[in-house]
N, C-alpha and C positions, 0 to 999 in steps of 0.2 A: 235490873238486868238489861242488857242490850237487846233491842228488838221486842221489848215487852209490849203487849197490847191485847186487845180483845178481838177474837175472831168473830166476824160478823156472819160468816157463812162458810160452807164447804168449798174448797177450790173448784170442785167439779161444777158447782152452781154458777161460777163467775161468768163463763162464756154465754150461757142462756140469758143471764141478767143483763149483761152488756148489750147483747143483741136486742133484747126487749127495750132497753133504754134508747138505743139508736133508732129503733123502729118508731118509738113514741116521739122522739125528737124530729124525725123526718116527717111524721104525720102532722105535728104541730107547726113545723116550718112551712108546710104547704099553706096553712092559714095565714101566716105572716106574708108569704109571697103573694097570696091573693090580695091582701091589704095593700101591698106595694103597687100591684097592677091596678087596683081600683083607684088609688090616689093619682097615679100617673094619668089614667084616662080622664078622671074628673078635672085635673089641672089642665090637661091638654084641651078639653072641650071648653073650659072656661077661658083659656087664653085665646083660642081661635074665635071665640065670640067677641072678644074685646079688641083683638089686633085687627087693624084695618089695612087694606091694600087696594088700590084702585077705587077708593071710596066705598069699599064693601068689607064686611068682616071676612077674614080669610077662611073661617069655618063654613062660609056659604059656597066655597068652591067645591065642585063635585068630586074632584080627585081626593081632597082632604076628607070630605064626608065619607067616601068609600073606605078610606084607610081607618077612620075612627069606627065606622060600623063593623068592619071586619074584626077590629080589636075588641069591640063590645061583644061580638059573638064568641070570640075566644074566651073572654072573661066570664061569660055566663057558663060555659062548659067548665072552666077552671073552678068556678064557685061550686059547682056540683061535685067535682072531684075532691076538692078540699073539704067540703062538708061531709062527704061520704067517709073520708079518712078520719075526720074528727069524730063522727058518730061511731065508726068501728073502734076507735080508741076508747071512747067513753063506755061502750057496751061490751067490749072484749069480744067482738064478733069473730067467728071462725075464719073469715076471709080478711082479717086485719092486714096481713102482709100484702095481699093483692091490692087492697084499697090504698095503702100507703104508697106502693110502687106506682100505681096508676096516677095518684095525685102528684107525686114528685116528678114523674116522667112528663106530665102535662103542664102542671101549674108553674113549675120553674121556668119553662120556656116561655110561657105566657107573660110572666112577670118581666123577663128580660125584654121581650118584644114590646111590651107596654112602655117600659122605661126608655127603650131606644126611640120609639115613636115620640114619646114625650120630649126627649132631648131634641130630636130632629124638628118637630113641629113648633117648638119654642124658639128655634133658631139660636142665634148667638147668646142670648140671655141665659140659656140653660146651662152654659158652661162657665158662667161667672159665679163668684162666691156669693153674690146677692140672691141667687135663685137655687133652690134645693134639688132641681131635677137631676143634676149630675150625681148627687149623693144617692138618689133613688136608683139610678142606673148601677152605681157601684155596689149598692146593697143587693140588688136583684142578681147581679152577676156572681157576687161572692156567695149568696145563699144558694144559687143554682149548683155550686160545686161543693158546698159545705158538708153535706152528708151523702155524697154520691152524685155523680153526674147523671143527667137524664138517660144517657146510654147505659150506665150501670143499672139504673132502676128498670129500664126496659129488658136488660139481660136477666135481671132477677125475676121480672114478670114472666119471661119466657120459661124459666125453670118452674115457677109456681103454677102455671097453667099449661098442662101438657097438650099443646096443639101440634098436630102432625105438620111436618115441613111440606111445602108444595112440591 
């Protein structure tokens, strides 16, 4: 017969199941975004140690050191947020939605900034097919929007944590 099949669940259960699936996906995506950010920073540090200008490694210039140090600090915070979301997913923590919203709101922006810095500090080589930096930027940007923008996750966080308006 047409439309024959096995019902896997009640239709009323579909919405909560899809929400749980998207929540799990967003929490796991934060770990992938962290990996993108870590690769970008490591590649940038390695490149700035090897690339020379004025007979010095470009990584020895104070302005570049400061940019990479700022990025490293962001990455440490992103790691904490991503790990918290992964732990909340693994343990079924009651604040799972909060942990995932925080992770996506923060880690996705860090991944994009790390990839942008990677492309900029690698200079022209980063936009060639021979170097993967541009691919990491594309992945960071698409992942940032894949399961909700950072703004959407911040709005969700505002609903989850009832803070009074100023």
